[in-house]
C-alpha positions in Angstrom: 0.9 -37.4 -7.5 3.2 -39.6 -5.5 2.4 -40.1 -1.8 2.3 -37.0 0.2 1.1 -33.5 -0.6 4.0 -31.9 1.3 7.7 -32.6 1.7 7.2 -35.4 4.2 7.4 -38.8 2.5 9.2 -37.5 -0.6 12.7 -37.7 0.6 13.2 -33.9 0.0 15.7 -32.0 2.1 16.7 -28.4 1.3 20.4 -27.9 0.9 20.4 -24.3 2.1 18.0 -24.4 5.0 18.6 -20.9 6.3 16.7 -19.4 3.4 12.9 -19.1 3.6 12.0 -21.2 0.6 13.4 -24.2 -1.2 13.2 -22.3 -4.5 15.3 -19.5 -3.1 17.8 -22.1 -1.8 18.2 -23.7 -5.2 18.6 -20.4 -6.9 21.5 -19.6 -4.6 23.4 -22.7 -5.6 25.9 -23.0 -8.4 24.8 -24.9 -11.5 26.9 -27.9 -10.5 25.4 -27.9 -7.0 21.9 -27.7 -8.4 22.6 -30.7 -10.6 24.0 -32.7 -7.6 20.9 -31.8 -5.6 18.4 -32.8 -8.3 20.3 -35.9 -9.2 20.1 -37.0 -5.6 16.3 -36.9 -5.5 14.3 -40.1 -5.9 11.8 -40.4 -8.7 9.0 -39.9 -6.2 10.6 -36.7 -4.9 11.2 -35.3 -8.5 7.6 -36.0 -9.5 6.3 -34.3 -6.3 8.5 -31.2 -6.5 6.4 -29.1 -8.9 3.3 -29.6 -6.7 4.9 -28.7 -3.3 4.0 -25.1 -2.9 5.7 -24.8 0.4 8.9 -25.3 -1.5 8.3 -22.6 -4.1 6.1 -20.1 -2.3 7.2 -16.5 -1.7 7.1 -15.2 1.9 3.8 -13.3 1.4 2.2 -16.5 0.0 2.9 -18.5 3.2 0.1 -18.6 5.8 1.1 -16.8 9.0 1.6 -19.0 12.1 -0.6 -18.7 15.1 -4.3 -18.4 15.7 -6.2 -16.2 13.3 -9.6 -16.3 11.6 -8.9 -14.2 8.5 -5.7 -13.9 6.5 -5.6 -10.9 4.2 -3.0 -11.1 1.4 -2.5 -7.6 0.1 -0.4 -7.2 -3.1 0.1 -5.3 -6.3 -1.2 -6.5 -9.6 0.5 -9.8 -10.5 2.1 -10.3 -7.0 0.9 -13.9 -6.8 -2.2 -13.4 -4.7 -4.4 -15.7 -6.7 -1.8 -18.5 -6.6 -1.6 -18.1 -2.8 -5.4 -18.3 -2.4 -5.6 -21.4 -4.6 -2.8 -23.2 -2.8 -4.3 -22.4 0.6 -7.6 -24.0 -0.5 -5.6 -27.0 -1.6 -3.8 -27.2 1.8 -7.2 -27.2 3.5 -9.1 -29.8 1.4 -6.3 -32.3 0.5 -5.3 -35.0 2.9 -1.9 -36.8 3.2 -3.0 -39.2 0.4 -5.3 -38.6 -2.5 -8.5 -40.0 -1.0 -7.9 -39.0 2.6 -9.8 -36.0 4.0 -8.1 -32.7 4.8 -8.8 -30.0 7.4 -11.8 -28.6 5.5 -14.7 -30.3 3.6 -16.9 -27.3 2.7 -15.3 -24.3 1.1 -16.9 -21.0 -0.1 -15.3 -19.4 -3.1 -16.5 -15.7 -3.3 -15.6 -13.3 -6.1 -17.0 -10.2 -7.5 -19.1 -12.2 -10.0 -19.7 -15.9 -10.7 -17.7 -15.5 -14.0 -14.7 -14.2 -12.1 -14.8 -17.0 -9.6 -14.8 -19.5 -12.5 -12.3 -17.7 -14.8 -9.8 -16.6 -12.1 -10.2 -18.6 -8.9 -11.0 -22.0 -10.5 -10.0 -22.2 -14.2 -7.4 -19.4 -14.3 -3.7 -19.9 -14.9 -3.1 -19.6 -11.1 -6.5 -21.1 -10.1 -7.3 -24.2 -8.2 -7.4 -26.6 -11.2 -4.1 -25.4 -12.6 -2.4 -25.8 -9.2 -3.8 -29.2 -8.4 -1.7 -32.4 -9.2 -3.5 -34.9 -11.5 -4.5 -37.4 -8.8 -6.0 -34.6 -6.6 -7.5 -32.4 -9.2 -11.2 -31.7 -8.5 -14.0 -31.7 -11.0 -15.8 -28.5 -11.9 -19.5 -29.0 -12.1 -20.6 -25.8 -13.9 -24.3 -26.4 -13.6 -24.0 -26.6 -9.8 -21.2 -24.0 -9.6 -19.3 -26.4 -7.5 -15.8 -28.0 -7.3 -15.8 -31.6 -6.1 -12.7 -33.6 -4.9 -12.5 -37.4 -4.8 -12.1 -37.3 -1.0 -15.5 -35.7 -0.7 -14.5 -32.1 -0.2 -16.5 -29.5 -2.1 -16.1 -25.8 -2.9 -19.1 -23.7 -3.8 -18.9 -20.5 -6.0 -20.6 -17.3 -4.9 -21.0 -13.8 -6.3 -20.6 -10.6 -4.3 -23.4 -9.2 -6.5 -25.7 -11.8 -4.8 -25.0 -11.6 -1.0 -28.4 -13.2 -0.2 -27.1 -16.5 -1.7 -24.9 -16.8 1.4 -27.9 -17.1 3.6 -28.3 -20.7 4.6 -25.2 -22.6 3.5 -22.4 -23.3 6.0 -18.6 -23.8 5.5 -15.4 -24.5 7.4 -13.2 -22.4 5.0 -13.6 -19.6 2.5 -11.4 -17.9 -0.1 -12.5 -14.3 -0.9 -10.9 -12.7 -4.0 -10.6 -8.9 -4.7 -12.8 -7.9 -1.7 -11.8 -4.2 -2.2 -13.6 -4.2 -5.6 -17.0 -5.5 -4.4 -19.9 -3.0 -4.7 -21.8 -4.8 -2.0 -18.7 -5.7 0.0 -19.9 -5.2 3.6 -23.2 -7.0 3.0 -21.5 -10.0 1.3 -18.7 -10.2 3.9 -21.1 -10.1 6.8 -23.3 -12.9 5.3 -20.1 -15.0 4.8 -19.1 -14.7 8.4 -22.4 -16.3 9.5 -21.7 -19.2 7.1 -18.3 -20.0 8.6 -19.6 -22.2 11.4 -18.4 -25.7 10.5 -15.4 -27.6 12.0 -13.2 -26.7 14.9 -11.4 -23.7 13.3 -13.2 -22.1 10.3 -11.0 -19.6 8.5 -11.1 -17.3 5.5 -8.4 -16.0 3.2 -8.8 -12.7 1.4 -6.7 -12.0 -1.7 -7.0 -8.4 -2.9 -5.2 -5.4 -4.3 -6.0 -2.7 -1.7 -8.4 0.1 -2.1 -9.7 2.7 0.3 -13.0 1.0 1.1 -14.5 0.5 4.5 -15.0 -3.3 4.4 -11.3 -3.9 3.8 -10.3 -1.5 6.5 -12.7 -3.0 9.0 -11.4 -6.6 8.2 -7.8 -5.5 8.7 -8.6 -3.8 11.9 -10.0 -6.9 13.6 -7.8 -8.5 16.2 -8.4 -12.0 14.6 -7.0 -10.8 11.2 -3.4 -11.2 10.1 -2.0 -9.9 6.8 0.9 -10.3 4.5 1.9 -7.9 1.7 4.0 -7.8 -1.4 4.5 -5.5 -4.4 4.2 -6.6 -8.0 8.0 -6.7 -8.1 8.1 -9.6 -5.7 6.7 -11.9 -8.4 8.7 -10.6 -11.3 10.1 -14.0 -12.2 6.6 -15.1 -13.3 5.6 -11.9 -15.2 5.9 -11.1 -18.9 9.2 -9.6 -19.9 9.0 -5.8 -20.1 5.7 -5.6 -18.1 7.3 -4.2 -14.9 9.4 -1.7 -16.8 6.4 -0.5 -18.8 4.1 0.0 -15.8 6.8 1.4 -13.6 7.7 4.0 -16.2 4.1 5.2 -16.3 3.0 4.8 -12.7 6.1 4.9 -10.5 5.9 7.7 -8.0 2.1 8.1 -8.3 -0.5 7.2 -5.7 -2.1 4.9 -8.3 1.3 3.1 -8.6 1.5 2.8 -4.8 -1.9 1.1 -4.8 -1.8 -1.1 -7.9 1.9 -2.0 -8.0 3.1 -1.6 -4.4 -0.1 -3.0 -2.9 -0.3 -0.2 -0.4 -3.7 0.7 1.2 -4.1 4.4 0.6 -6.6 6.3 2.7 -8.2 9.6 2.0 -9.4 11.2 5.2 -12.9 12.7 5.1 -12.5 16.4 5.1 -8.9 16.3 4.0 -7.5 19.4 2.2 -6.3 17.2 -0.6 -7.6 14.1 -2.4 -6.0 11.4 -4.5 -7.9 12.3 -7.6 -7.1 16.0 -7.1 -3.4 15.4 -6.7 -3.3 13.0 -9.7 -4.7 15.8 -11.9 -1.8 18.1 -10.8 1.1 15.8 -11.8 3.3 16.6 -14.8 6.8 17.6 -16.0 8.0 20.8 -14.4 9.7 23.6 -16.3 13.5 23.8 -16.4 13.9 27.2 -14.6 12.3 29.0 -11.6 12.7 32.4 -10.1 13.2 30.9 -6.6 13.8 27.4 -5.3 13.1 26.7 -1.6 14.0 23.7 0.5 11.5 23.3 3.3 12.6 21.3 6.4 10.7 19.8 9.4 13.6 18.5 11.5 13.1 15.3 13.6 13.2 16.1 17.4 15.3 13.0 18.0 17.5 10.6 16.0 17.8 6.9 15.6 15.5 4.1 14.5 12.5 5.1 16.5 12.5 8.8 15.7 10.3 10.6 13.3 11.6 11.4 9.8 13.0 14.7 8.9 10.8 16.2 6.2 12.7 17.7 3.3 10.6 19.1 0.4 11.9 21.2 -2.5 9.6 23.8 -4.2 10.3 25.9 -7.3 8.4 29.1 -7.8 7.8 31.5 -10.6 7.2 34.9 -9.0 7.0 37.3 -11.9 4.1 39.8 -12.0 1.5 40.3 -9.3 1.4 37.8 -6.3 -1.9 36.3 -7.5 -0.1 35.2 -10.7 2.7 33.4 -9.0 2.9 29.7 -9.6 4.9 26.8 -7.9 6.0 23.3 -8.5 6.7 20.7 -5.8 9.9 19.2 -7.2 11.2 16.6 -4.8 10.5 14.9 -1.5 14.0 14.2 -0.1 12.7 13.2 3.4 15.1 11.0 5.4 15.1 8.9 8.5 18.4 10.0 9.9 20.6 8.2 12.5 22.0 11.6 13.6 21.3 15.3 13.1 24.4 15.7 10.9 22.9 13.0 8.6 19.6 14.9 8.0 21.6 18.1 7.7 23.7 16.5 4.9 20.5 15.5 3.1 19.3 19.1 3.3 22.5 20.4 2.0 22.5 17.9 -0.8 19.0 18.9 -1.9 20.0 22.6 -1.7 23.0 22.0 -4.0 21.1 19.6 -6.3 18.5 22.2 -7.1 20.7 25.3 -6.8 18.3 26.5 -4.2 17.9 30.1 -2.9 17.0 29.3 0.7 16.4 26.7 3.3 13.5 27.3 5.6 13.1 25.1 8.7 10.7 25.0 11.7 12.6 25.8 14.8 10.1 25.2 17.5 12.0 22.3 18.9 15.8 22.5 18.5 15.9 26.2 18.0 19.4 27.5 17.2 20.8 24.0 17.2 19.1 23.3 13.8 21.0 26.1 12.2 24.2 25.2 14.0 24.1 21.6 12.8 23.2 22.7 9.2 26.1 25.1 9.1 28.6 22.5 10.2 27.7 20.6 7.0 27.1 23.5 4.7 28.4 26.9 6.1 27.2 29.0 3.1 23.6 27.8 3.0 21.0 30.7 3.0 18.9 29.8 6.1 15.8 31.0 7.7 14.2 29.8 10.9 10.4 29.9 11.2 8.3 29.4 14.3 5.0 27.6 14.3 2.4 29.5 16.3 -0.7 27.7 15.0 -1.8 24.1 14.8 -0.7 22.0 11.9 -4.1 22.0 10.2 -4.4 25.8 10.5 -0.9 26.2 9.1 -1.7 23.9 6.1 -5.0 25.6 5.2 -3.6 28.6 3.3 -1.2 26.3 1.4 -4.2 24.1 0.5 -5.9 27.2 -0.8 -3.0 27.6 -3.3 -3.9 24.2 -4.7 -7.6 25.0 -4.9 -6.6 28.1 -7.0 -4.6 25.9 -9.4 -1.3 27.6 -8.5 0.7 24.5 -7.4 1.6 21.5 -9.4 3.5 18.3 -8.6 6.4 16.6 -10.3 6.4 12.8 -10.4 7.7 10.6 -7.6 6.0 12.3 -4.6 3.7 9.4 -3.6 4.7 9.3 0.1 4.3 13.0 0.5 0.9 12.8 -1.2 -0.1 10.0 1.1 0.3 12.3 4.0 -1.4 15.2 2.3 -4.6 13.1 1.9 -4.6 12.7 5.7 -4.4 16.4 6.6 -7.4 18.5 7.3 -8.6 21.4 9.4 -8.7 19.2 12.4 -5.1 18.2 11.9 -3.3 15.1 10.7 -5.1 11.7 11.0 -2.4 9.4 9.8 0.3 7.5 11.7 3.3 9.2 13.2 4.1 12.8 12.4 3.3 14.6 9.1 6.9 15.5 8.5 6.7 15.7 4.8 3.5 17.9 4.8 5.1 20.2 7.4 8.1 20.6 5.2 5.9 21.3 2.2 3.9 23.9 4.0 7.0 25.8 5.1 8.5 25.7 1.6 5.3 26.9 -0.2 4.8 29.5 2.5 8.3 30.9 2.0 7.9 30.8 -1.8 4.3 32.0 -2.2 2.7 33.4 0.9 5.2 35.5 2.8 3.6 39.0 3.0 7.1 40.6 3.2 7.9 39.2 -0.3 4.5 40.2 -1.6 5.0 43.8 -0.7 2.7 43.8 2.4 5.4 44.9 4.8 7.0 43.1 7.7 3.7 42.1 9.4 3.4 38.3 8.6 0.5 35.9 9.0 1.1 33.8 12.1 1.7 30.3 10.9 
């Protein structure tokens, strides 16, 4: 590679500097402007361009600024995590010129198995060897499980199945791949931390698709950890044609899709009424007709950017026969973050019309008569019922959770965000961030459709929710 492993010394200047990467800048130019830009580069700059990752990197692949000890790159499948890890290792071990030292000289490469370190992190299509320019490419010494650079830097491979191997060696940098998959994750991670004791600022990079495992949550919770995140979609330019369409068609709107494609860390609370696996088993295509359709609403107390969302959930119920034979489908989560009360009221009215609903039921503890007044400004003919919460959220949700245990409620596709909240609700209440607006709306809708004693022939005395 020509002199310099970064833009300095190559004569490169980006024509649209306001954008976050050179690649994005070039893509925004016309074909004629691109030709002018490329024709204006020196031979040295043109030869360097493919190897300058700062120029091509996506936002989530760029190391955060500031002081940190661990950088966690969370992403969906194919989001470019491996390339980011390999390029970070390059940035640590390579100097300004081929034989000059970099920031790090001893690097630990830790994967689930030795084979995965070799096949993905080192020899893979986005691994260290493929990302390295010819004059800086290290040599893989398979017998020693070691990469060696001409400038003296070395990277040693380790398996998470053998955490004891990390007792003894010491490093000034580490790349950890797919931490959330490791069966002995905590033990391996802890041993690695004792190894990071060389140099002035030893750091580690973690590249992983998130899973609900303690070691990942503990790493993310540390004050010395920073993170970046991207869905699979962010790297679509480098994925096979049709891949995204295929997996989105199958997994979009599911919690598995949220984890594997959107790269979102999904947490099931211990003691929650619902679990990921349980909800996944309930998903399917709903029937075309229902005896009743209810829109449940949990209005936000305030409006604007900092306010809670207004939960809006649509439920269809089949209520022929005895009450124990009634069945329900959760059809849509139409929750909105509204700038004003009339905005969420319009969203409620739209859901009501879209599903030809029979009733809107809304919690009126805060807002009282104002909720109905706002809704009627937008949709005067909506059938509306105000309900008052007299019990805690967990207590209110428990009889609805019982309907699920009885197999009487199923879910349409596309309810991932609602299901995220459901897996954080238990008898002790909600353990997630913010307010469980979507779950509250679900509870009111299913209560109105399935649990109201007045509709079940039990008279006017109603269970106090």
